Backbone as numpy.savetxt, mean C-alpha at the origin, in Angstrom:
# Nx Ny Nz CAx CAy CAz Cx Cy Cz
5.58 -27.27 26.67 5.07 -26.10 25.98 6.22 -25.47 25.18
6.00 -25.18 23.88 7.08 -24.61 23.05 7.45 -23.21 23.51
8.70 -22.86 23.27 9.17 -21.52 23.66 8.57 -20.47 22.73
8.61 -19.23 23.16 8.09 -18.13 22.37 8.89 -17.97 21.07
10.20 -18.15 21.14 11.03 -18.05 19.93 10.63 -19.11 18.91
10.43 -20.32 19.37 10.04 -21.40 18.47 8.68 -21.10 17.83
7.74 -20.67 18.65 6.39 -20.37 18.16 6.42 -19.25 17.14
7.15 -18.19 17.43 7.23 -17.05 16.52 7.91 -17.45 15.22
9.00 -18.20 15.29 9.69 -18.65 14.09 8.79 -19.52 13.23
8.06 -20.42 13.86 7.13 -21.28 13.13 6.07 -20.45 12.42
5.49 -19.49 13.13 4.42 -18.67 12.55 4.94 -17.84 11.37
6.11 -17.22 11.53 6.67 -16.42 10.44 6.96 -17.30 9.23
7.54 -18.47 9.45 7.81 -19.38 8.35 6.55 -19.85 7.65
5.53 -20.17 8.43 4.27 -20.62 7.86 3.63 -19.52 7.02
3.59 -18.30 7.55 2.97 -17.19 6.82 3.76 -16.86 5.54
5.08 -16.99 5.58 5.88 -16.75 4.39 5.56 -17.78 3.31
5.39 -19.03 3.70 5.04 -20.07 2.72 3.65 -19.87 2.16
2.70 -19.50 3.02 1.33 -19.26 2.55 1.31 -18.08 1.58
2.00 -17.01 1.91 2.03 -15.83 1.05 2.70 -16.15 -0.29
3.72 -16.98 -0.29 4.42 -17.32 -1.52 3.57 -18.18 -2.45
2.65 -18.94 -1.90 1.82 -19.83 -2.71 0.57 -19.16 -3.24
0.21 -18.02 -2.69 -1.01 -17.35 -3.12 -0.82 -16.72 -4.49
-1.76 -16.96 -5.37 -1.74 -16.33 -6.68 -2.72 -15.17 -6.65
-2.31 -14.02 -7.18 -3.21 -12.87 -7.15 -4.46 -13.13 -8.00
-5.57 -12.61 -7.51 -6.83 -12.74 -8.24 -7.06 -11.50 -9.08
-7.88 -11.62 -10.11 -8.22 -10.48 -10.95 -7.37 -10.42 -12.20
-7.82 -9.58 -13.11 -7.10 -9.42 -14.37 -5.81 -8.63 -14.14
-4.95 -8.61 -15.15 -3.71 -7.85 -15.04 -3.99 -6.37 -14.86
-5.03 -5.86 -15.52 -5.39 -4.44 -15.40 -5.82 -4.12 -13.97
-6.58 -5.02 -13.35 -7.01 -4.80 -11.96 -5.82 -4.85 -11.02
-4.92 -5.78 -11.24 -3.73 -5.88 -10.40 -2.88 -4.63 -10.53
-2.69 -4.14 -11.76 -1.91 -2.92 -11.99 -2.57 -1.73 -11.31
-3.90 -1.65 -11.39 -4.64 -0.56 -10.74 -4.39 -0.57 -9.24
-4.42 -1.75 -8.62 -4.19 -1.84 -7.18 -2.76 -1.48 -6.81
-1.80 -1.86 -7.64 -0.40 -1.52 -7.38 -0.21 -0.01 -7.42
-0.76 0.61 -8.45 -0.64 2.07 -8.60 -1.36 2.78 -7.46
-2.56 2.31 -7.12 -3.32 2.93 -6.04 -2.57 2.81 -4.72
-2.03 1.66 -4.43 -1.27 1.47 -3.20 -0.06 2.39 -3.16
0.67 2.48 -4.28 1.85 3.35 -4.33 1.47 4.80 -4.05
0.37 5.27 -4.63 -0.06 6.65 -4.43 -0.51 6.89 -2.99
-1.14 5.91 -2.39 -1.55 6.05 -0.99 -0.32 6.15 -0.08
0.69 5.35 -0.36 1.93 5.40 0.43 2.60 6.75 0.24
2.66 7.25 -1.00 3.26 8.56 -1.26 2.50 9.66 -0.52
1.20 9.61 -0.53 0.39 10.62 0.17 0.65 10.56 1.67
0.73 9.37 2.21 0.99 9.21 3.64 2.37 9.75 4.00
3.37 9.47 3.18 4.71 9.96 3.44 4.77 11.48 3.33
4.08 12.06 2.36 4.06 13.52 2.21 3.37 14.16 3.42
2.31 13.55 3.88 1.61 14.08 5.05 2.50 14.01 6.29
3.24 12.91 6.43 4.15 12.76 7.57 5.27 13.80 7.55
5.73 14.17 6.33 6.81 15.15 6.21 6.34 16.58 6.46
5.08 16.86 6.25 4.56 18.22 6.40 4.54 18.62 7.88
4.91 19.88 8.14 4.85 20.39 9.51 3.41 20.55 9.97
2.59 21.04 9.10 1.17 21.25 9.38 0.37 20.66 8.22
-0.85 20.29 8.47 -1.69 19.72 7.41 -1.85 20.72 6.26
-1.84 22.02 6.58 -2.00 23.04 5.55 -0.81 23.10 4.60
0.34 22.54 5.02 1.54 22.57 4.19 1.58 21.45 3.16
0.69 20.49 3.27 0.71 19.38 2.33 -0.15 19.70 1.13
0.28 19.21 -0.02 -0.48 19.44 -1.25 -1.62 18.44 -1.32
-2.81 18.90 -1.63 -3.93 17.97 -1.71 -3.90 17.14 -2.99
-4.51 15.99 -2.92 -4.68 15.16 -4.10 -5.93 15.62 -4.83
-5.89 15.56 -6.14 -7.06 15.90 -6.94 -7.39 14.72 -7.83
-8.67 14.54 -8.12 -9.11 13.42 -8.95 -9.52 13.94 -10.32
-8.99 13.29 -11.35 -9.41 13.57 -12.72 -10.51 12.57 -13.03
-11.76 13.05 -12.96 -12.90 12.14 -13.11 -12.96 11.51 -14.49
-12.35 12.13 -15.47 -12.38 11.58 -16.83 -11.75 10.22 -16.93
-10.63 10.03 -16.23 -9.99 8.71 -16.28 -9.81 8.12 -14.89
-10.48 8.71 -13.91 -10.48 8.22 -12.53 -9.07 8.05 -11.99
-8.21 9.01 -12.28 -6.85 8.94 -11.74 -6.64 10.08 -10.76
-5.79 9.83 -9.79 -5.46 10.84 -8.78 -4.11 11.44 -9.12
-3.96 12.72 -8.85 -2.68 13.38 -9.07 -2.54 14.49 -8.06
-1.30 14.95 -7.87 -1.06 16.05 -6.95 -1.55 17.33 -7.59
-2.28 18.14 -6.83 -2.74 19.42 -7.36 -1.56 20.37 -7.42
-1.66 21.37 -8.24 -0.55 22.30 -8.47 -0.57 23.44 -7.45
-0.73 23.12 -6.20 -0.79 24.12 -5.14 0.50 24.84 -4.99
């Protein structure tokens, strides 16, 4: 039976190769939208983690005209 270190190393190496070979699906505009959306979600999560209380964090607001999110001017 293989050791845990061997098994873990194999799995990490395999997943790295699989991830490197995957080509993103969708148009460039869709890919850019997902990148921006992910970045904003990470920023919101980090801001929430830094706030002492939920009331201290600035809410996100949506501009329905172009479906973009931005920090409200609280």
